[in-house]
C-alpha positions as CSV (number, residue, x, y, z in Angstrom):
1,M,-23.0,-19.1,-42.9
2,G,-23.5,-15.8,-41.2
3,S,-26.4,-14.9,-38.9
4,L,-29.3,-12.9,-40.3
5,P,-31.1,-9.8,-38.8
6,L,-33.7,-11.0,-36.3
7,D,-37.4,-10.8,-37.2
8,A,-39.1,-9.5,-34.2
9,S,-42.3,-11.5,-35.0
10,S,-40.5,-14.8,-35.0
11,I,-37.8,-14.5,-32.4
12,R,-36.7,-17.8,-30.9
13,P,-34.1,-17.0,-28.3
14,L,-32.9,-20.5,-27.7
15,D,-33.3,-22.1,-31.2
16,P,-30.7,-24.9,-31.0
17,E,-29.3,-24.3,-34.5
18,A,-28.9,-20.5,-34.0
19,F,-27.4,-21.2,-30.5
20,A,-24.8,-23.6,-32.0
21,G,-24.0,-21.2,-34.8
22,N,-23.7,-18.1,-32.6
23,S,-21.6,-20.1,-30.0
24,H,-19.2,-21.2,-32.7
25,D,-18.8,-17.6,-33.9
26,V,-18.0,-16.4,-30.4
27,V,-15.6,-19.2,-29.7
28,D,-13.8,-18.5,-33.0
29,F,-13.7,-14.8,-32.1
30,L,-12.2,-15.5,-28.7
31,A,-9.7,-18.1,-30.1
32,E,-8.5,-15.4,-32.5
33,Y,-8.3,-12.9,-29.6
34,Y,-6.2,-15.2,-27.5
35,R,-3.8,-16.0,-30.5
36,D,-3.3,-12.2,-30.9
37,V,-3.6,-10.9,-27.4
38,D,0.1,-10.2,-27.0
39,K,-0.2,-7.9,-30.0
40,Y,-2.4,-5.5,-28.1
41,P,-1.1,-2.8,-25.8
42,V,-1.6,-4.5,-22.4
43,R,-3.2,-1.3,-21.2
44,A,-4.1,1.4,-23.6
45,A,-2.3,4.5,-22.3
46,D,-3.9,7.2,-24.4
47,L,-7.5,6.7,-23.7
48,E,-9.7,9.2,-21.9
49,P,-13.1,8.7,-20.2
50,G,-16.1,9.1,-22.5
51,R,-14.4,7.6,-25.6
52,L,-16.9,4.7,-26.0
53,R,-20.0,6.9,-25.6
54,K,-18.9,8.9,-28.6
55,L,-18.6,5.8,-30.7
56,L,-21.9,4.1,-29.8
57,P,-25.5,5.2,-30.8
58,E,-27.5,7.2,-28.3
59,V,-30.2,4.5,-28.1
60,A,-30.5,0.8,-28.4
61,P,-31.4,-0.6,-31.9
62,E,-35.0,-1.0,-32.7
63,H,-34.4,-4.2,-34.7
64,G,-32.0,-7.1,-34.0
65,E,-28.7,-7.1,-35.9
66,P,-26.5,-10.0,-37.2
67,L,-24.0,-11.3,-34.7
68,E,-21.2,-10.7,-37.2
69,E,-21.8,-7.0,-37.0
70,V,-21.9,-7.1,-33.2
71,L,-18.6,-9.0,-33.1
72,E,-17.0,-6.6,-35.5
73,D,-18.0,-3.7,-33.3
74,V,-16.4,-5.5,-30.4
75,R,-13.2,-5.9,-32.4
76,R,-13.2,-2.3,-33.6
77,D,-14.6,-0.4,-30.6
78,I,-14.3,-2.5,-27.5
79,L,-11.0,-4.4,-27.7
80,P,-8.9,-1.2,-28.2
81,G,-10.4,0.2,-25.0
82,L,-9.7,-2.8,-22.8
83,T,-6.9,-3.6,-20.4
84,H,-6.0,-7.1,-21.5
85,W,-6.0,-9.1,-18.3
86,Q,-5.3,-12.3,-20.2
87,S,-2.2,-10.8,-21.8
88,P,0.9,-12.8,-20.9
89,S,2.5,-9.5,-20.0
90,F,-0.2,-8.5,-17.5
91,F,1.5,-8.3,-14.1
92,A,-0.7,-5.8,-12.3
93,Y,-2.9,-6.3,-9.2
94,F,-3.3,-10.0,-8.9
95,P,-4.0,-12.4,-11.8
96,M,-7.5,-13.1,-13.0
97,N,-7.1,-16.6,-14.4
98,A,-8.9,-18.0,-17.4
99,S,-8.5,-21.4,-19.1
100,A,-10.0,-23.6,-21.7
101,A,-11.5,-25.7,-18.9
102,G,-12.7,-22.7,-17.0
103,F,-14.4,-21.4,-20.2
104,A,-15.9,-24.8,-20.9
105,G,-17.3,-24.9,-17.3
106,E,-18.5,-21.3,-17.6
107,M,-20.3,-22.3,-20.8
108,L,-22.0,-25.2,-19.0
109,S,-23.0,-22.9,-16.2
110,V,-24.5,-20.1,-18.3
111,G,-25.9,-22.6,-20.8
112,L,-27.8,-24.7,-18.3
113,N,-28.6,-21.4,-16.5
114,V,-30.1,-23.0,-13.4
115,V,-30.5,-21.0,-10.2
116,P,-29.6,-23.3,-7.3
117,F,-30.6,-21.1,-4.4
118,L,-32.7,-24.0,-2.9
119,W,-31.8,-27.7,-3.0
120,A,-35.2,-28.2,-4.7
121,A,-34.5,-25.6,-7.3
122,S,-31.6,-27.7,-8.7
123,P,-30.6,-30.6,-6.5
124,A,-27.6,-31.8,-8.5
125,A,-26.2,-28.2,-8.7
126,A,-26.5,-27.8,-4.9
127,E,-25.0,-31.1,-4.2
128,L,-22.2,-30.7,-6.7
129,E,-21.2,-27.5,-4.8
130,T,-20.9,-29.4,-1.5
131,V,-18.7,-32.0,-3.2
132,V,-16.5,-29.4,-5.0
133,V,-15.8,-27.2,-1.9
134,D,-14.8,-30.4,0.0
135,W,-12.5,-31.4,-2.9
136,M,-10.9,-27.9,-2.8
137,G,-10.5,-28.0,1.0
138,K,-8.7,-31.3,0.8
139,L,-6.5,-30.2,-2.0
140,L,-5.4,-27.2,0.0
141,G,-4.8,-29.2,3.2
142,L,-7.6,-27.5,5.2
143,P,-8.6,-29.0,8.5
144,S,-11.6,-31.4,8.4
145,R,-13.6,-29.2,10.7
146,L,-14.0,-26.7,7.8
147,L,-15.4,-29.3,5.4
148,F,-18.8,-30.9,5.1
149,S,-17.2,-34.2,5.7
150,G,-16.0,-32.9,9.1
151,G,-19.0,-31.0,10.3
152,G,-18.2,-27.7,8.7
153,G,-19.0,-26.7,5.1
154,G,-18.4,-24.4,2.2
155,V,-20.0,-22.2,-0.4
156,L,-19.0,-20.6,-3.7
157,Q,-19.3,-16.9,-3.5
158,G,-18.6,-14.4,-6.2
159,S,-15.8,-12.6,-4.4
160,T,-13.9,-12.2,-1.2
161,C,-15.9,-9.0,-0.6
162,E,-19.1,-11.1,-0.4
163,A,-17.4,-13.7,1.9
164,V,-16.2,-10.9,4.2
165,V,-19.7,-9.4,4.6
166,C,-21.2,-12.8,5.2
167,T,-18.7,-13.8,7.9
168,L,-18.8,-10.4,9.6
169,T,-22.6,-10.7,9.7
170,A,-22.4,-14.1,11.2
171,A,-19.9,-13.0,13.8
172,R,-22.0,-9.9,14.6
173,D,-25.2,-11.8,15.1
174,R,-23.5,-14.5,17.1
175,A,-22.3,-11.9,19.5
176,L,-25.5,-9.9,19.6
177,A,-27.5,-13.0,20.4
178,R,-25.6,-13.0,23.6
179,L,-25.2,-9.3,24.3
180,G,-28.4,-7.8,22.9
181,H,-28.7,-5.7,19.7
182,E,-27.9,-2.4,21.5
183,A,-24.3,-3.7,21.9
184,I,-23.5,-3.3,18.2
185,L,-21.8,0.0,19.1
186,R,-19.4,-1.9,21.3
187,L,-18.2,-4.4,18.7
188,V,-14.6,-4.1,17.5
189,V,-12.9,-5.6,14.4
190,Y,-9.1,-6.0,14.1
191,A,-6.9,-6.1,11.1
192,S,-3.4,-4.9,10.0
193,D,-2.4,-2.0,7.9
194,Q,-1.8,-4.6,5.1
195,T,-5.2,-6.1,5.3
196,H,-7.4,-5.6,2.2
197,A,-9.6,-2.5,2.4
198,T,-12.7,-4.7,1.8
199,F,-12.7,-5.6,5.5
200,Q,-13.2,-2.0,6.5
201,K,-15.9,-1.6,3.9
202,G,-17.6,-4.8,5.1
203,A,-17.4,-3.7,8.7
204,R,-19.2,-0.5,7.8
205,I,-21.9,-2.4,5.8
206,V,-22.7,-4.6,8.8
207,G,-22.9,-1.6,11.2
208,I,-19.6,-1.6,13.0
209,P,-18.7,2.0,13.9
210,P,-15.7,3.1,11.9
211,S,-14.1,4.2,15.2
212,N,-14.2,0.5,16.2
213,F,-12.1,-0.8,13.4
214,R,-8.6,-1.3,14.6
215,V,-5.8,-1.0,12.0
216,I,-2.7,-2.5,13.7
217,P,0.7,-1.4,12.3
218,T,3.1,-3.9,10.8
219,S,6.8,-3.5,10.0
220,A,9.7,-5.0,8.1
221,D,10.8,-6.8,11.3
222,T,7.7,-9.1,11.0
223,G,7.8,-9.2,7.2
224,Y,4.7,-7.0,7.4
225,G,2.8,-9.8,9.0
226,L,0.3,-8.9,11.7
227,P,2.0,-9.3,15.1
228,A,-0.1,-11.4,17.5
229,G,1.4,-9.5,20.5
230,A,0.1,-6.1,19.2
231,V,-3.3,-7.6,18.6
232,R,-3.4,-9.0,22.1
233,E,-2.5,-5.6,23.5
234,A,-5.2,-3.8,21.4
235,V,-7.8,-6.4,22.5
236,E,-7.0,-6.0,26.1
237,R,-7.2,-2.2,25.9
238,D,-10.6,-2.4,24.3
239,A,-11.9,-5.0,26.7
240,A,-10.8,-2.9,29.6
241,A,-12.7,0.0,28.1
242,G,-15.9,-2.0,28.0
243,L,-15.8,-2.8,24.2
244,V,-16.3,-6.3,22.8
245,P,-13.6,-7.8,20.5
246,L,-15.6,-9.4,17.7
247,Y,-13.6,-10.3,14.6
248,L,-9.9,-10.7,13.6
249,C,-8.7,-11.1,10.1
250,A,-5.5,-13.0,9.2
251,T,-4.2,-12.7,5.7
252,V,-2.1,-15.2,3.8
253,G,-0.7,-13.2,0.9
254,T,-1.6,-9.5,1.3
255,T,-2.4,-7.5,-1.7
256,G,0.3,-4.9,-1.4
257,L,3.3,-7.0,-0.5
258,G,2.3,-10.7,-0.4
259,A,2.9,-10.7,3.4
260,V,1.7,-13.6,5.5
261,D,0.1,-13.2,9.0
262,P,0.9,-15.8,11.7
263,V,-2.3,-17.7,11.5
264,R,-1.7,-20.0,14.5
265,E,-0.6,-17.2,16.8
266,L,-3.6,-15.0,15.8
267,G,-5.9,-18.0,16.2
268,E,-4.8,-18.5,19.7
269,V,-5.5,-14.8,20.5
270,A,-8.9,-15.0,18.8
271,R,-9.8,-18.2,20.8
272,R,-8.8,-16.7,24.1
273,Y,-11.0,-13.6,23.6
274,S,-13.9,-15.5,21.8
275,M,-13.3,-13.6,18.5
276,W,-14.3,-14.8,15.1
277,L,-11.1,-15.6,13.1
278,H,-11.2,-15.2,9.4
279,V,-8.3,-16.3,7.2
280,D,-8.2,-14.4,3.9
281,A,-6.2,-16.4,1.4
282,A,-7.8,-14.9,-1.7
283,Y,-4.6,-14.8,-3.8
284,A,-2.1,-17.1,-2.1
285,G,-4.5,-19.8,-1.1
286,S,-4.2,-21.4,-4.5
287,A,-0.5,-22.1,-3.8
288,A,-1.5,-24.4,-1.0
289,V,-2.3,-27.0,-3.7
290,C,1.5,-27.5,-3.5
291,P,2.6,-29.1,-0.3
292,E,5.6,-26.8,0.1
293,F,3.2,-23.8,0.6
294,R,0.7,-25.4,3.0
295,G,2.6,-24.3,6.0
296,Y,1.4,-20.7,5.5
297,L,-2.1,-22.0,6.4
298,G,-0.9,-23.7,9.6
299,G,-3.3,-22.9,12.3
300,A,-6.4,-22.8,10.1
301,E,-7.9,-25.4,12.5
302,L,-8.4,-22.4,14.8
303,A,-10.3,-20.4,12.2
304,D,-14.0,-19.8,12.1
305,S,-13.8,-19.2,8.3
306,V,-11.3,-19.3,5.4
307,S,-11.7,-17.9,1.9
308,M,-9.7,-18.1,-1.3
309,N,-10.4,-17.2,-4.9
310,P,-9.9,-19.9,-7.6
311,H,-10.5,-17.1,-10.2
312,K,-7.2,-15.5,-9.2
313,W,-4.6,-18.1,-9.6
314,F,-6.4,-21.5,-10.0
315,L,-7.3,-21.5,-13.7
316,T,-11.0,-20.8,-13.0
317,N,-12.6,-18.0,-14.9
318,N,-14.2,-15.2,-12.9
319,D,-16.1,-15.3,-10.7
320,C,-15.4,-17.9,-8.0
321,C,-14.6,-17.6,-4.3
322,C,-14.5,-20.5,-1.9
323,L,-15.7,-19.8,1.6
324,W,-15.4,-22.4,4.3
325,V,-16.9,-22.1,7.8
326,A,-16.4,-24.3,10.8
327,T,-20.0,-23.8,12.1
328,P,-22.4,-23.4,9.2
329,R,-25.3,-22.7,11.6
330,D,-23.6,-19.4,12.6
331,L,-23.7,-18.4,8.9
332,T,-27.2,-19.6,8.2
333,A,-28.7,-18.1,11.4
334,A,-27.5,-14.7,10.2
335,L,-28.4,-15.0,6.5
336,S,-31.4,-17.3,6.3
337,T,-34.9,-16.4,5.1
338,D,-37.9,-18.7,5.0
339,P,-40.8,-17.2,3.1
340,E,-43.5,-19.6,2.1
341,Y,-42.7,-19.3,-1.6
342,L,-39.2,-20.6,-1.0
343,R,-39.9,-23.6,1.1
344,N,-38.8,-27.0,-0.2
345,V,-42.2,-28.7,-0.5
346,G,-41.8,-32.4,-0.7
347,T,-38.2,-32.4,0.5
348,T,-37.6,-35.2,2.9
349,T,-35.7,-34.5,6.1
350,G,-32.9,-36.8,6.9
351,T,-29.1,-37.3,6.7
352,P,-27.5,-35.6,4.9
353,A,-29.9,-32.6,5.1
354,A,-30.5,-30.7,1.9
355,I,-28.4,-27.5,1.6
356,D,-30.3,-24.3,0.7
357,Y,-27.4,-22.1,-0.4
358,K,-29.6,-19.0,-0.3
359,D,-28.9,-19.1,3.4
360,W,-25.1,-19.0,2.9
361,Q,-24.9,-15.7,0.9
362,I,-26.2,-12.2,0.6
363,S,-28.3,-12.5,-2.5
364,L,-31.1,-14.9,-3.2
365,S,-30.3,-15.8,-6.8
366,R,-27.0,-17.4,-7.6
367,R,-24.9,-18.9,-10.4
368,F,-24.0,-22.5,-11.0
369,R,-20.4,-21.9,-10.2
370,A,-19.8,-25.4,-9.0
371,I,-19.8,-26.9,-12.4
372,K,-17.1,-24.5,-13.6
373,L,-14.8,-25.3,-10.8
374,W,-15.6,-29.0,-11.1
375,V,-14.6,-29.0,-14.8
376,V,-11.3,-27.2,-14.0
377,L,-10.5,-29.8,-11.3
378,R,-11.5,-32.7,-13.6
379,R,-9.7,-31.4,-16.6
380,Y,-6.4,-30.4,-15.1
381,G,-6.2,-32.5,-11.9
382,A,-4.2,-31.7,-8.9
383,A,-0.9,-32.4,-10.7
384,G,-1.7,-29.9,-13.5
385,L,-2.7,-27.2,-11.0
386,R,0.5,-27.7,-9.0
387,A,2.5,-27.4,-12.2
388,H,0.7,-24.2,-13.0
389,I,1.5,-22.6,-9.6
390,R,5.1,-23.8,-9.6
391,R,5.8,-22.4,-13.1
392,H,4.8,-19.0,-12.0
393,V,6.7,-19.2,-8.7
394,T,9.8,-20.3,-10.6
395,A,9.5,-17.3,-12.9
396,A,9.0,-14.9,-10.0
397,K,12.1,-16.4,-8.3
398,W,14.1,-15.6,-11.5
399,F,12.8,-12.1,-11.6
400,E,13.6,-11.5,-7.9
401,R,17.2,-12.7,-8.5
402,A,17.5,-10.5,-11.5
403,V,16.4,-7.4,-9.6
404,A,18.7,-8.2,-6.6
405,A,21.7,-8.5,-9.0
406,D,21.1,-5.1,-10.5
407,Q,22.7,-2.5,-8.1
408,R,20.3,0.2,-9.2
409,F,17.3,-1.8,-7.8
410,E,16.3,-3.2,-4.5
411,V,13.8,-6.0,-3.6
412,V,11.7,-4.3,-0.9
413,V,10.4,-7.5,0.8
414,P,11.4,-11.1,0.3
415,R,9.1,-12.9,-2.2
416,R,7.0,-15.7,-0.8
417,F,4.8,-16.7,-3.7
418,S,4.8,-15.1,-7.2
419,L,4.6,-11.4,-6.3
420,V,7.9,-9.4,-6.4
421,C,8.0,-5.9,-4.9
422,F,10.9,-3.8,-5.9
423,R,12.1,-0.2,-6.6
424,L,15.0,1.9,-7.8
425,R,17.2,2.5,-4.8
426,A,18.8,5.8,-3.9
427,V,16.3,7.9,-5.8
428,N,13.1,9.6,-4.8
429,D,9.6,8.3,-5.3
430,D,9.0,10.5,-8.3
431,V,11.6,8.6,-10.2
432,N,10.0,5.3,-9.4
433,R,6.6,6.7,-10.4
434,E,8.1,7.8,-13.7
435,L,9.6,4.4,-14.2
436,L,6.3,2.7,-13.7
437,S,4.5,5.1,-15.9
438,A,7.1,4.6,-18.7
439,V,6.7,0.8,-18.5
440,N,2.9,1.0,-18.6
441,E,2.7,3.6,-21.3
442,S,4.9,1.4,-23.5
443,G,2.0,-1.0,-23.8
444,R,4.5,-3.9,-23.5
445,A,3.6,-4.7,-19.9
446,F,1.3,-3.5,-17.1
447,M,2.3,-3.4,-13.4
448,T,0.8,-1.6,-10.4
449,H,2.3,-0.1,-7.2
450,F,2.1,0.0,-3.5
451,V,3.4,2.3,-0.8
452,V,5.1,0.9,2.3
453,D,7.0,2.8,5.0
454,G,6.6,5.9,2.8
455,K,8.3,4.2,-0.2
456,F,6.7,3.9,-3.6
457,V,7.1,0.2,-4.6
458,I,6.5,-1.4,-8.0
459,R,4.7,-4.8,-7.9
460,L,5.1,-7.5,-10.5
461,A,2.6,-10.3,-9.9
462,V,3.3,-13.4,-12.1
463,G,0.2,-15.6,-12.6
464,G,-1.5,-15.2,-15.9
465,A,-2.6,-18.4,-17.6
466,M,-0.5,-17.5,-20.8
467,T,2.5,-16.1,-18.9
468,E,5.7,-18.0,-19.5
469,M,9.3,-17.4,-18.3
470,Q,10.1,-15.5,-21.5
471,H,7.4,-12.9,-20.8
472,V,8.9,-12.3,-17.3
473,M,12.4,-12.0,-18.9
474,D,11.0,-9.5,-21.5
475,A,9.4,-7.5,-18.7
476,W,12.8,-7.3,-16.9
477,D,14.5,-6.1,-20.2
478,L,11.8,-3.5,-20.5
479,L,12.3,-2.3,-17.0
480,Q,16.0,-2.1,-17.4
481,G,15.7,0.0,-20.6
482,K,13.2,2.4,-19.1
483,A,15.3,2.7,-16.0
484,D,18.2,3.8,-18.1
485,E,16.0,6.5,-19.6
486,V,14.5,7.9,-16.4
487,L,17.8,7.7,-14.5
488,Q,19.6,9.6,-17.3
489,R,17.0,12.3,-17.0
490,Y,17.2,12.3,-13.2
491,Y,20.9,12.7,-13.1
492,Q,20.9,15.4,-15.8
493,L,18.7,17.7,-13.6
């Protein structure tokens, strides 16, 4: 039975019967979408900005409409204008995982719709978060000092960007408490030329002068990892000039190339110069659920903070970012507020103390992300999540071998996880750009690029929840066919 137009005088937004009916309709719609998602162009290539505004009315409706009409508009107007991130042939950026368990957890989160910014505002939600971040830390082999059970602690943020701003703020305030607030102009942040741009953005947000952000070059000799010796030299130059080394970022699985920084060596530099060390494992941290990949996080015991995103490659629907800190008081001292209207009246003090997660993040309000991640962990278990990661790594290995076996192509950097970076060899960048455009315009796959050492590089990131080996093989067939076309044009010029 379909839903009826809503009578404004008798609206009941959470009527249980209407809620159940509407929810079934949406689930059926999404199930149909997932069955047919590979029939859509992964990325619509012929769209121009402003298309949707022309299709939709100028103003919102005066009266409510049946959900069937809304969903039909989604099917007709919205879906054709999407890039289909859950397509099994989506290989761009990094994956944005979804799963039945993640969706079920998200439904519980938005359905219960609690706001656990204070322990008292939803005690079970706050406590579940402390349990889940410890579970995750143990699954990834993180040192106990980053877990609640070992004196540290964790929080679920919406993104790495939020985690970066929070940790930069904590590092800044820890330093300024010692140096005085006027010293902010002397604070220096260090990263590599492969570090995600969000760190430069975060540094600007917390008041670090752009001239005090050090971008240290990497090279093929170090696998594009950040060399500890170069960091040490930069730090010593800055210290000699009267500046204050503040914060160092080490990345495990960089966005452009999947490079890995030497966490332990960088940690030793950070410790020697009293810098905050943050380990950004947004993408590749998920792989540490498999013992064979945990070595890349070796040295995390020297870190002040570590972050990774289960919404990338851990079957957890967006958004969900785990942030662990070794000294929670550094974070809460920088981010806490204590207005009268937010005090936990009646909360007993004791051990363990109640966690008020408002003091672990930028915003006050927050989502019940813990139940989503909890459902994923309960539903798939560590064994299922390891199989998920290994399936994609196996497919990426196959693709890397296929590229290396074709003399027209070259693998630009050795693959470490499920990202393969490659290009047509012995031709200029314009030809590689044309190849990528031809692949994406076909609608049969979607990939993105990077530029390293002046070379235009095509990235294929395997990791979609629906991506199987056959989809990777099909992508290679597509690339070979398009390479034939663009090379034929190139050599005819």
